[in-house]
GUGU-953909 format. One record per residue (C-alpha): residue number from 1; x, y, z. Coordinates in steps of 0.5 Angstrom, whole numbers, plus 500, padded with zeros to 3 digits. Example, Ala and Ser with C-alpha at 12.3 -4.5 7.8 and 13.67 -1.06 7.14 Angstrom:
2
<1,<525,491,516>>,
<2,<527,498,514>>,
***
This chain:
833
<1,<146,740,630>>,
<2,<140,745,631>>,
<3,<141,752,632>>,
<4,<138,758,636>>,
<5,<133,759,631>>,
<6,<131,752,631>>,
<7,<130,752,638>>,
<8,<126,758,638>>,
<9,<121,756,633>>,
<10,<120,749,637>>,
<11,<118,753,643>>,
<12,<113,758,639>>,
<13,<109,752,637>>,
<14,<109,749,644>>,
<15,<107,755,647>>,
<16,<101,755,641>>,
<17,<099,748,643>>,
<18,<099,750,650>>,
<19,<094,755,649>>,
<20,<090,751,644>>,
<21,<090,755,639>>,
<22,<093,756,632>>,
<23,<097,761,628>>,
<24,<098,768,631>>,
<25,<092,768,635>>,
<26,<095,763,639>>,
<27,<100,768,641>>,
<28,<095,773,643>>,
<29,<092,769,650>>,
<30,<093,773,656>>,
<31,<099,771,660>>,
<32,<103,767,654>>,
<33,<107,773,652>>,
<34,<110,773,659>>,
<35,<111,765,658>>,
<36,<114,766,652>>,
<37,<119,771,655>>,
<38,<121,766,660>>,
<39,<122,761,655>>,
<40,<126,765,651>>,
<41,<130,767,657>>,
<42,<131,759,658>>,
<43,<132,758,650>>,
<44,<138,763,650>>,
<45,<141,760,656>>,
<46,<141,753,653>>,
<47,<144,756,646>>,
<48,<150,759,650>>,
<49,<151,753,654>>,
<50,<150,748,648>>,
<51,<155,752,644>>,
<52,<149,754,639>>,
<53,<151,759,634>>,
<54,<158,758,636>>,
<55,<157,762,642>>,
<56,<160,757,647>>,
<57,<166,756,643>>,
<58,<168,763,643>>,
<59,<167,763,650>>,
<60,<171,757,652>>,
<61,<177,760,647>>,
<62,<182,763,651>>,
<63,<190,764,651>>,
<64,<190,763,659>>,
<65,<191,756,663>>,
<66,<183,754,663>>,
<67,<181,755,670>>,
<68,<174,752,672>>,
<69,<169,758,673>>,
<70,<162,761,672>>,
<71,<161,768,670>>,
<72,<153,771,672>>,
<73,<151,777,669>>,
<74,<144,780,671>>,
<75,<141,782,665>>,
<76,<139,790,666>>,
<77,<141,795,671>>,
<78,<135,799,675>>,
<79,<137,804,670>>,
<80,<136,800,664>>,
<81,<130,797,666>>,
<82,<127,804,667>>,
<83,<128,805,660>>,
<84,<126,799,657>>,
<85,<119,800,661>>,
<86,<118,807,658>>,
<87,<119,804,651>>,
<88,<115,798,651>>,
<89,<108,800,655>>,
<90,<104,794,657>>,
<91,<097,793,656>>,
<92,<093,795,662>>,
<93,<092,789,667>>,
<94,<098,785,665>>,
<95,<103,784,670>>,
<96,<110,782,668>>,
<97,<113,777,673>>,
<98,<119,776,669>>,
<99,<125,775,673>>,
<100,<132,779,671>>,
<101,<135,775,665>>,
<102,<141,771,667>>,
<103,<146,768,662>>,
<104,<151,763,665>>,
<105,<158,763,661>>,
<106,<162,756,663>>,
<107,<169,754,661>>,
<108,<171,748,663>>,
<109,<178,747,666>>,
<110,<179,741,662>>,
<111,<178,745,655>>,
<112,<185,746,653>>,
<113,<188,739,656>>,
<114,<190,733,652>>,
<115,<192,726,653>>,
<116,<188,726,659>>,
<117,<191,732,663>>,
<118,<198,730,661>>,
<119,<199,736,656>>,
<120,<196,743,656>>,
<121,<195,748,650>>,
<122,<200,753,651>>,
<123,<200,760,647>>,
<124,<206,763,651>>,
<125,<212,765,646>>,
<126,<217,760,650>>,
<127,<216,753,652>>,
<128,<211,751,657>>,
<129,<210,744,659>>,
<130,<204,743,664>>,
<131,<200,737,667>>,
<132,<193,739,669>>,
<133,<188,737,674>>,
<134,<185,731,671>>,
<135,<192,728,671>>,
<136,<193,730,678>>,
<137,<187,727,680>>,
<138,<188,720,677>>,
<139,<195,719,681>>,
<140,<196,717,688>>,
<141,<195,722,693>>,
<142,<203,721,695>>,
<143,<205,724,689>>,
<144,<209,730,689>>,
<145,<210,735,684>>,
<146,<216,731,681>>,
<147,<212,725,681>>,
<148,<207,729,676>>,
<149,<212,732,671>>,
<150,<216,725,670>>,
<151,<213,725,663>>,
<152,<214,732,660>>,
<153,<219,731,655>>,
<154,<225,736,658>>,
<155,<225,732,665>>,
<156,<228,726,667>>,
<157,<226,726,675>>,
<158,<229,721,680>>,
<159,<225,719,687>>,
<160,<228,715,692>>,
<161,<222,713,696>>,
<162,<215,711,694>>,
<163,<211,715,699>>,
<164,<213,722,697>>,
<165,<216,724,703>>,
<166,<223,724,700>>,
<167,<223,729,694>>,
<168,<228,727,689>>,
<169,<232,731,683>>,
<170,<231,733,676>>,
<171,<235,733,670>>,
<172,<233,738,665>>,
<173,<236,739,658>>,
<174,<243,738,661>>,
<175,<242,742,667>>,
<176,<239,740,674>>,
<177,<234,743,679>>,
<178,<239,747,682>>,
<179,<239,751,676>>,
<180,<231,751,676>>,
<181,<226,756,680>>,
<182,<222,752,684>>,
<183,<216,756,686>>,
<184,<209,755,689>>,
<185,<204,760,687>>,
<186,<210,764,684>>,
<187,<214,764,690>>,
<188,<221,761,692>>,
<189,<219,754,695>>,
<190,<224,748,698>>,
<191,<229,745,694>>,
<192,<227,739,690>>,
<193,<229,734,695>>,
<194,<224,736,700>>,
<195,<219,738,695>>,
<196,<214,735,700>>,
<197,<214,740,705>>,
<198,<211,745,701>>,
<199,<204,743,699>>,
<200,<199,736,698>>,
<201,<198,734,692>>,
<202,<190,734,693>>,
<203,<191,742,693>>,
<204,<195,742,687>>,
<205,<191,745,681>>,
<206,<196,744,676>>,
<207,<204,744,675>>,
<208,<207,748,670>>,
<209,<214,747,667>>,
<210,<218,753,663>>,
<211,<224,749,661>>,
<212,<228,755,658>>,
<213,<225,761,661>>,
<214,<223,765,667>>,
<215,<219,771,667>>,
<216,<222,778,668>>,
<217,<218,779,674>>,
<218,<219,772,677>>,
<219,<223,772,684>>,
<220,<228,767,682>>,
<221,<236,767,681>>,
<222,<237,760,679>>,
<223,<233,759,673>>,
<224,<238,757,667>>,
<225,<234,750,667>>,
<226,<227,754,667>>,
<227,<222,754,673>>,
<228,<217,749,675>>,
<229,<211,753,679>>,
<230,<206,749,683>>,
<231,<199,752,682>>,
<232,<195,752,689>>,
<233,<188,750,690>>,
<234,<183,756,689>>,
<235,<178,756,695>>,
<236,<171,754,693>>,
<237,<165,759,693>>,
<238,<161,753,696>>,
<239,<161,750,703>>,
<240,<164,743,703>>,
<241,<170,739,702>>,
<242,<174,733,700>>,
<243,<177,727,704>>,
<244,<181,721,702>>,
<245,<185,715,705>>,
<246,<190,711,702>>,
<247,<193,705,704>>,
<248,<199,701,700>>,
<249,<206,697,700>>,
<250,<211,698,705>>,
<251,<206,699,710>>,
<252,<204,706,707>>,
<253,<198,709,710>>,
<254,<195,716,709>>,
<255,<189,721,711>>,
<256,<187,727,708>>,
<257,<182,732,709>>,
<258,<180,739,706>>,
<259,<175,743,709>>,
<260,<172,749,705>>,
<261,<169,755,708>>,
<262,<165,758,702>>,
<263,<163,765,701>>,
<264,<163,768,708>>,
<265,<157,772,708>>,
<266,<158,778,703>>,
<267,<166,780,705>>,
<268,<168,777,699>>,
<269,<173,772,702>>,
<270,<173,764,702>>,
<271,<178,760,705>>,
<272,<180,752,706>>,
<273,<184,748,711>>,
<274,<187,741,710>>,
<275,<191,736,714>>,
<276,<194,730,712>>,
<277,<198,725,716>>,
<278,<203,720,712>>,
<279,<206,714,715>>,
<280,<211,709,711>>,
<281,<216,704,712>>,
<282,<223,704,708>>,
<283,<222,700,701>>,
<284,<229,697,703>>,
<285,<232,695,709>>,
<286,<229,698,716>>,
<287,<226,705,717>>,
<288,<220,709,718>>,
<289,<218,715,715>>,
<290,<212,720,718>>,
<291,<210,727,716>>,
<292,<204,731,718>>,
<293,<202,737,714>>,
<294,<197,743,714>>,
<295,<195,747,708>>,
<296,<191,754,709>>,
<297,<188,758,703>>,
<298,<185,765,703>>,
<299,<182,769,697>>,
<300,<179,776,697>>,
<301,<176,778,690>>,
<302,<173,785,689>>,
<303,<168,787,683>>,
<304,<173,791,679>>,
<305,<178,785,678>>,
<306,<183,786,684>>,
<307,<184,780,688>>,
<308,<188,778,694>>,
<309,<191,771,696>>,
<310,<194,767,701>>,
<311,<197,760,702>>,
<312,<200,758,708>>,
<313,<203,751,709>>,
<314,<206,747,715>>,
<315,<210,741,715>>,
<316,<213,736,720>>,
<317,<217,730,718>>,
<318,<222,725,721>>,
<319,<224,720,716>>,
<320,<230,715,715>>,
<321,<236,718,711>>,
<322,<237,713,705>>,
<323,<243,709,704>>,
<324,<245,711,697>>,
<325,<249,705,694>>,
<326,<255,706,690>>,
<327,<256,702,684>>,
<328,<259,696,688>>,
<329,<253,696,693>>,
<330,<248,697,687>>,
<331,<251,691,683>>,
<332,<251,686,689>>,
<333,<244,688,690>>,
<334,<242,687,683>>,
<335,<246,681,682>>,
<336,<246,677,689>>,
<337,<240,680,692>>,
<338,<245,683,698>>,
<339,<241,689,700>>,
<340,<244,696,702>>,
<341,<239,699,706>>,
<342,<239,701,714>>,
<343,<239,695,719>>,
<344,<235,694,725>>,
<345,<241,693,730>>,
<346,<242,698,735>>,
<347,<249,697,736>>,
<348,<251,698,728>>,
<349,<253,705,725>>,
<350,<248,703,720>>,
<351,<242,703,725>>,
<352,<236,707,722>>,
<353,<235,710,728>>,
<354,<242,713,728>>,
<355,<241,715,721>>,
<356,<235,720,721>>,
<357,<232,727,719>>,
<358,<228,731,723>>,
<359,<225,738,720>>,
<360,<219,743,721>>,
<361,<218,748,716>>,
<362,<213,754,715>>,
<363,<212,757,708>>,
<364,<207,763,706>>,
<365,<206,767,700>>,
<366,<201,772,699>>,
<367,<200,775,692>>,
<368,<196,781,691>>,
<369,<193,784,685>>,
<370,<190,791,685>>,
<371,<186,794,679>>,
<372,<188,802,679>>,
<373,<184,808,676>>,
<374,<187,811,669>>,
<375,<190,804,666>>,
<376,<195,802,672>>,
<377,<195,796,676>>,
<378,<199,794,682>>,
<379,<202,787,684>>,
<380,<205,785,691>>,
<381,<208,779,692>>,
<382,<211,777,699>>,
<383,<213,770,701>>,
<384,<217,768,707>>,
<385,<219,761,709>>,
<386,<223,758,715>>,
<387,<225,751,717>>,
<388,<229,748,723>>,
<389,<232,741,724>>,
<390,<238,736,723>>,
<391,<240,730,720>>,
<392,<243,725,724>>,
<393,<249,720,722>>,
<394,<254,715,725>>,
<395,<260,719,728>>,
<396,<265,713,730>>,
<397,<268,712,723>>,
<398,<275,715,722>>,
<399,<274,718,716>>,
<400,<271,724,720>>,
<401,<277,725,723>>,
<402,<282,721,729>>,
<403,<278,725,734>>,
<404,<272,721,733>>,
<405,<274,715,737>>,
<406,<269,710,741>>,
<407,<275,710,746>>,
<408,<269,711,752>>,
<409,<265,705,750>>,
<410,<260,709,747>>,
<411,<257,710,740>>,
<412,<257,717,737>>,
<413,<252,721,733>>,
<414,<255,726,728>>,
<415,<250,732,726>>,
<416,<248,737,721>>,
<417,<244,742,725>>,
<418,<240,748,722>>,
<419,<238,753,727>>,
<420,<235,757,722>>,
<421,<234,757,714>>,
<422,<230,763,713>>,
<423,<228,766,706>>,
<424,<224,772,706>>,
<425,<222,777,700>>,
<426,<217,781,696>>,
<427,<216,783,689>>,
<428,<213,790,687>>,
<429,<210,791,680>>,
<430,<207,797,677>>,
<431,<204,796,671>>,
<432,<201,801,666>>,
<433,<197,800,659>>,
<434,<200,805,654>>,
<435,<195,803,649>>,
<436,<191,798,647>>,
<437,<197,794,645>>,
<438,<202,795,650>>,
<439,<202,794,657>>,
<440,<209,796,661>>,
<441,<211,795,668>>,
<442,<217,796,672>>,
<443,<218,793,679>>,
<444,<223,792,685>>,
<445,<225,785,688>>,
<446,<228,784,695>>,
<447,<230,778,698>>,
<448,<234,776,704>>,
<449,<236,768,705>>,
<450,<240,766,711>>,
<451,<242,759,714>>,
<452,<245,758,721>>,
<453,<248,751,722>>,
<454,<253,747,726>>,
<455,<256,740,726>>,
<456,<255,738,733>>,
<457,<257,731,736>>,
<458,<253,727,741>>,
<459,<253,721,745>>,
<460,<248,716,741>>,
<461,<243,714,746>>,
<462,<243,707,750>>,
<463,<238,704,745>>,
<464,<242,706,739>>,
<465,<238,712,737>>,
<466,<240,719,735>>,
<467,<238,724,741>>,
<468,<236,731,739>>,
<469,<243,735,738>>,
<470,<240,740,744>>,
<471,<239,735,749>>,
<472,<245,737,754>>,
<473,<245,729,757>>,
<474,<248,727,751>>,
<475,<253,732,748>>,
<476,<260,731,748>>,
<477,<266,735,747>>,
<478,<273,734,744>>,
<479,<279,738,742>>,
<480,<278,743,748>>,
<481,<271,746,745>>,
<482,<264,746,748>>,
<483,<258,743,745>>,
<484,<257,746,738>>,
<485,<264,747,737>>,
<486,<264,751,730>>,
<487,<259,753,725>>,
<488,<257,758,719>>,
<489,<252,764,718>>,
<490,<252,764,711>>,
<491,<247,767,706>>,
<492,<246,773,701>>,
<493,<241,779,701>>,
<494,<239,781,694>>,
<495,<236,787,690>>,
<496,<233,787,683>>,
<497,<230,793,679>>,
<498,<226,790,673>>,
<499,<222,793,667>>,
<500,<218,789,661>>,
<501,<213,791,656>>,
<502,<208,786,653>>,
<503,<205,788,646>>,
<504,<200,785,642>>,
<505,<198,787,635>>,
<506,<194,784,629>>,
<507,<188,782,634>>,
<508,<193,779,639>>,
<509,<196,774,633>>,
<510,<203,778,634>>,
<511,<206,778,641>>,
<512,<212,781,643>>,
<513,<215,781,650>>,
<514,<222,784,652>>,
<515,<224,785,659>>,
<516,<230,787,663>>,
<517,<232,785,670>>,
<518,<239,788,674>>,
<519,<241,784,680>>,
<520,<245,786,686>>,
<521,<247,781,691>>,
<522,<251,781,697>>,
<523,<253,774,699>>,
<524,<257,772,706>>,
<525,<260,766,709>>,
<526,<262,768,716>>,
<527,<265,762,721>>,
<528,<263,762,729>>,
<529,<266,759,735>>,
<530,<263,757,741>>,
<531,<264,759,748>>,
<532,<263,757,755>>,
<533,<257,762,756>>,
<534,<254,760,750>>,
<535,<254,761,742>>,
<536,<252,767,738>>,
<537,<251,766,731>>,
<538,<256,770,726>>,
<539,<261,772,732>>,
<540,<267,769,735>>,
<541,<266,769,743>>,
<542,<273,765,744>>,
<543,<278,770,746>>,
<544,<284,770,741>>,
<545,<281,765,737>>,
<546,<280,766,729>>,
<547,<274,765,725>>,
<548,<274,766,718>>,
<549,<269,770,714>>,
<550,<269,772,706>>,
<551,<263,775,702>>,
<552,<262,778,695>>,
<553,<258,783,692>>,
<554,<256,782,685>>,
<555,<251,784,679>>,
<556,<248,781,673>>,
<557,<244,783,667>>,
<558,<239,779,665>>,
<559,<235,781,659>>,
<560,<230,777,655>>,
<561,<226,777,649>>,
<562,<220,773,646>>,
<563,<216,774,640>>,
<564,<210,769,638>>,
<565,<206,769,632>>,
<566,<199,765,631>>,
<567,<198,764,623>>,
<568,<191,762,625>>,
<569,<187,758,629>>,
<570,<192,752,629>>,
<571,<199,754,628>>,
<572,<204,758,632>>,
<573,<211,760,632>>,
<574,<216,763,637>>,
<575,<223,765,639>>,
<576,<225,766,646>>,
<577,<232,769,648>>,
<578,<235,771,655>>,
<579,<240,771,660>>,
<580,<240,767,667>>,
<581,<245,767,673>>,
<582,<246,762,679>>,
<583,<250,764,685>>,
<584,<251,759,690>>,
<585,<245,758,695>>,
<586,<245,759,702>>,
<587,<246,752,705>>,
<588,<251,751,699>>,
<589,<255,757,702>>,
<590,<255,754,709>>,
<591,<258,747,707>>,
<592,<264,752,704>>,
<593,<269,753,710>>,
<594,<270,761,710>>,
<595,<277,763,709>>,
<596,<279,770,710>>,
<597,<281,773,704>>,
<598,<279,767,700>>,
<599,<274,769,694>>,
<600,<268,766,694>>,
<601,<265,761,688>>,
<602,<264,765,682>>,
<603,<257,766,679>>,
<604,<254,761,674>>,
<605,<252,765,667>>,
<606,<247,762,662>>,
<607,<245,765,655>>,
<608,<239,761,652>>,
<609,<235,761,645>>,
<610,<229,757,643>>,
<611,<225,757,637>>,
<612,<218,753,637>>,
<613,<212,751,633>>,
<614,<205,749,636>>,
<615,<199,746,632>>,
<616,<193,744,635>>,
<617,<186,743,632>>,
<618,<180,739,635>>,
<619,<183,733,635>>,
<620,<191,733,637>>,
<621,<196,738,640>>,
<622,<203,738,638>>,
<623,<209,742,641>>,
<624,<216,743,638>>,
<625,<222,747,641>>,
<626,<229,747,639>>,
<627,<234,750,644>>,
<628,<241,752,645>>,
<629,<245,753,651>>,
<630,<251,756,653>>,
<631,<253,756,660>>,
<632,<259,759,663>>,
<633,<262,757,670>>,
<634,<258,751,671>>,
<635,<256,750,679>>,
<636,<254,743,681>>,
<637,<254,739,687>>,
<638,<257,734,690>>,
<639,<254,729,695>>,
<640,<258,728,702>>,
<641,<253,724,705>>,
<642,<247,724,710>>,
<643,<243,728,705>>,
<644,<248,734,705>>,
<645,<252,737,698>>,
<646,<258,741,697>>,
<647,<258,746,691>>,
<648,<264,745,686>>,
<649,<266,749,680>>,
<650,<265,745,674>>,
<651,<267,749,668>>,
<652,<263,751,661>>,
<653,<258,747,658>>,
<654,<254,747,651>>,
<655,<247,744,650>>,
<656,<243,743,644>>,
<657,<237,739,642>>,
<658,<230,739,641>>,
<659,<223,737,645>>,
<660,<217,735,642>>,
<661,<210,733,645>>,
<662,<204,730,642>>,
<663,<197,729,645>>,
<664,<190,728,643>>,
<665,<183,730,646>>,
<666,<179,724,648>>,
<667,<177,720,642>>,
<668,<172,714,644>>,
<669,<175,715,651>>,
<670,<182,714,649>>,
<671,<187,720,650>>,
<672,<194,718,648>>,
<673,<200,722,649>>,
<674,<207,722,647>>,
<675,<214,726,648>>,
<676,<221,726,646>>,
<677,<227,729,647>>,
<678,<234,729,644>>,
<679,<240,732,647>>,
<680,<247,734,645>>,
<681,<251,736,651>>,
<682,<258,737,652>>,
<683,<263,739,657>>,
<684,<267,745,654>>,
<685,<273,746,659>>,
<686,<277,741,663>>,
<687,<276,741,670>>,
<688,<281,741,676>>,
<689,<279,738,683>>,
<690,<281,743,688>>,
<691,<282,738,694>>,
<692,<287,734,690>>,
<693,<290,739,685>>,
<694,<289,734,679>>,
<695,<286,736,673>>,
<696,<281,732,669>>,
<697,<281,731,661>>,
<698,<273,733,660>>,
<699,<273,738,654>>,
<700,<269,735,649>>,
<701,<266,730,652>>,
<702,<259,728,654>>,
<703,<256,733,660>>,
<704,<255,730,666>>,
<705,<248,728,668>>,
<706,<245,729,660>>,
<707,<243,723,657>>,
<708,<242,724,649>>,
<709,<235,721,649>>,
<710,<229,721,653>>,
<711,<222,719,651>>,
<712,<215,718,654>>,
<713,<209,715,652>>,
<714,<202,715,656>>,
<715,<195,713,655>>,
<716,<189,715,658>>,
<717,<182,712,658>>,
<718,<175,714,660>>,
<719,<168,710,660>>,
<720,<163,713,664>>,
<721,<165,712,671>>,
<722,<171,708,670>>,
<723,<178,712,668>>,
<724,<185,709,667>>,
<725,<192,712,666>>,
<726,<199,708,664>>,
<727,<205,711,663>>,
<728,<212,709,660>>,
<729,<219,713,661>>,
<730,<225,712,658>>,
<731,<232,715,659>>,
<732,<238,714,655>>,
<733,<245,712,658>>,
<734,<249,718,661>>,
<735,<255,720,664>>,
<736,<256,720,672>>,
<737,<263,723,672>>,
<738,<265,730,669>>,
<739,<271,726,666>>,
<740,<266,721,663>>,
<741,<270,716,667>>,
<742,<264,713,670>>,
<743,<257,712,667>>,
<744,<250,708,668>>,
<745,<246,705,662>>,
<746,<239,707,660>>,
<747,<233,705,663>>,
<748,<225,704,663>>,
<749,<220,706,669>>,
<750,<213,705,668>>,
<751,<206,707,672>>,
<752,<199,705,672>>,
<753,<193,708,675>>,
<754,<186,705,675>>,
<755,<179,708,678>>,
<756,<172,709,678>>,
<757,<167,714,680>>,
<758,<161,712,683>>,
<759,<154,716,683>>,
<760,<153,721,689>>,
<761,<151,717,695>>,
<762,<148,722,701>>,
<763,<153,726,703>>,
<764,<159,723,698>>,
<765,<158,727,692>>,
<766,<164,724,688>>,
<767,<166,717,691>>,
<768,<172,715,688>>,
<769,<176,708,688>>,
<770,<183,708,685>>,
<771,<189,704,685>>,
<772,<196,706,683>>,
<773,<202,702,681>>,
<774,<209,704,680>>,
<775,<215,700,677>>,
<776,<210,694,674>>,
<777,<216,690,672>>,
<778,<220,690,678>>,
<779,<226,693,675>>,
<780,<233,694,679>>,
<781,<235,700,676>>,
<782,<239,706,677>>,
<783,<235,713,675>>,
<784,<240,718,677>>,
<785,<247,720,681>>,
<786,<246,724,687>>,
<787,<251,729,685>>,
<788,<257,730,681>>,
<789,<264,727,682>>,
<790,<271,729,678>>,
<791,<273,722,677>>,
<792,<271,714,678>>,
<793,<274,711,684>>,
<794,<275,712,691>>,
<795,<271,718,694>>,
<796,<275,721,700>>,
<797,<271,725,705>>,
<798,<265,721,707>>,
<799,<264,714,709>>,
<800,<258,710,707>>,
<801,<254,705,711>>,
<802,<251,699,708>>,
<803,<246,693,710>>,
<804,<246,689,716>>,
<805,<253,689,717>>,
<806,<255,692,724>>,
<807,<262,694,721>>,
<808,<265,701,720>>,
<809,<263,704,713>>,
<810,<268,705,708>>,
<811,<269,711,702>>,
<812,<264,711,697>>,
<813,<267,707,690>>,
<814,<265,712,685>>,
<815,<258,716,685>>,
<816,<252,715,689>>,
<817,<245,713,686>>,
<818,<238,714,687>>,
<819,<235,707,685>>,
<820,<228,706,682>>,
<821,<224,703,688>>,
<822,<221,696,688>>,
<823,<214,695,685>>,
<824,<209,699,689>>,
<825,<201,699,690>>,
<826,<197,704,693>>,
<827,<189,704,694>>,
<828,<185,710,695>>,
<829,<178,712,697>>,
<830,<176,719,696>>,
<831,<170,724,696>>,
<832,<168,731,696>>,
<833,<162,733,700>>,
***
């Protein structure tokens, strides 16, 4: 490889030849000095861009996630130019037309990626697992963050549909997504079941999972299972945009467009706006799902390093609530071909238009980073989300109560009506550089989370569809009560103080992070009744009626200590220990009937330890994390139908195991990836069903929804414009009942992506065509339970409806499950402009 000195010598020879003279005389011609200066500037730029003398390598070495950017540096300020002119006088008659020297230092966002973006080089002193933009760009635009992280070693992801509109669930190290902080740009986002509400995949730059830890300054209270943070697109400095169109199996059609403003004058502002529209049929049975989504991003940068960002999204969707099969319905489908989906019979309780979800959601986050004088910094992260909607389900079945009877010759529709699901919060943090080694910060976190929900009953429309629960023409009364009958106002107000210090020594080889957060929470659960003159949330307007209420004030100490040491450019070890807690969410509380004087559910608390090792060189990356968790008073959810869940207390639990992942950088176009997890999770106590009073022998048995083994393999290939990625995931057998009385076998899922980047054509800067396949083998497998149950057998409390029969539903026989959707193919054309 030629060095910068070789390039410089070659330029000198070319200049001499251009003058037609040899030796030193060739350099004395008028004008050649100016030309030489210009060529030297070009050589300097080439040397830096090409990595000569190791300059570029130094520029691309980073301990932070790689982002694509460029830094432009002007060679001299006016004062510097004046000094240079005084020191080096030019001969009379010569005019120096040299432009200011420009040095471009570029860093590729793919520099730290391995396995085609399925793994990223990390240096944090705790486990981090990340998928990058190049992997995201190979997947279908219908992919949610859950689809993108399916092959991380600590994640077992189940999704009920192939169109990305119904979210899914996560199992991680013996815990679930209910134990994770799910975030967009560091702000709490929707639950995993509704992750499609937050952001479109085209606007995702990366998805980062920290399975065993959460930052002290993050606004998360439920992070025993770690944090999944989606990083949104950064607005471009150039005017333009991108668009794509997808069509696929199950009559899927999707359109997306993003417009970039570029730099707006000299304001330092830049923004983007995107819109998508998705339409698809249910993959089993009847039903139509629709979604409209808007994302908006705005960024302002200052010269001193201060930044301000805003991300805003709006989501509106109507989708059919799937009939999740119990073991009986699943076996009938697998071995006899009898479907369990919704049907198209308007007279049936299982009619798809009488089993639907209608929801509108707004999400906003606005992080601000301010660089202050005297080594101070200030960060302010505010966030807000607000949703309204309802879930409809048949109301005829006597499992709901004797008062639900079609005696009037009309079908009923039962609702979960959420008039308000609101979350608002802010994190304020003041940082100070004590010295060149230590950065300390103190902060305050405030959050208010509330749900106002009720369970009205309406007559079903004549065409079999569910009307709006607010449509007065269909509202029904029973038990001498008016529409709305009763409901719950539940939520919590949270205050937290934190302090943390990050220290780096020995040229940043030793990293020490210590933090402590103290959380104070006031939770409430208030019932209300309606009256003839209307309803007021949280109050009782019916004279003499009794409305239950309860609450709890709790405090939780959350310490954290992380230490990492990098031996050289290739090896790193780390240890991490922390405490985390989880309290019931507002929606969880809403499903618990408030009883005055009765205690609320206790908070879950977890103590976690990690020991990790990382290795990397220019060919391969390797990451190993050993972990140990002790969870006290485990909180879980049990499925009660119609997309609704109720929290239960599931005793104590211990989880031990390790995660391993390995990937290579491209070698002749190939980038393989593999990951593996071994998990030994046990139930440490027996559990009692509070409804029946029965205590089940669960102590010492395999923890529920905690498979012993998970493994993944992926391979990415790129050659010129062609690209391909294939992945295979295996999950071992697992228990789906707390006492291990019901289990499901292990299973395999797979995906394949193929595509080609064409050369730019007219306004199309990056025309691309890709095909995405899922479930290539057409496997019929259960990928996970809908929630926890105490014991196998008939589950009282909610009815289930299956298939084409118009007969009344029945109680579930054991747990209910998500099933891997059938083979699907999606084709997408896209381009930037």
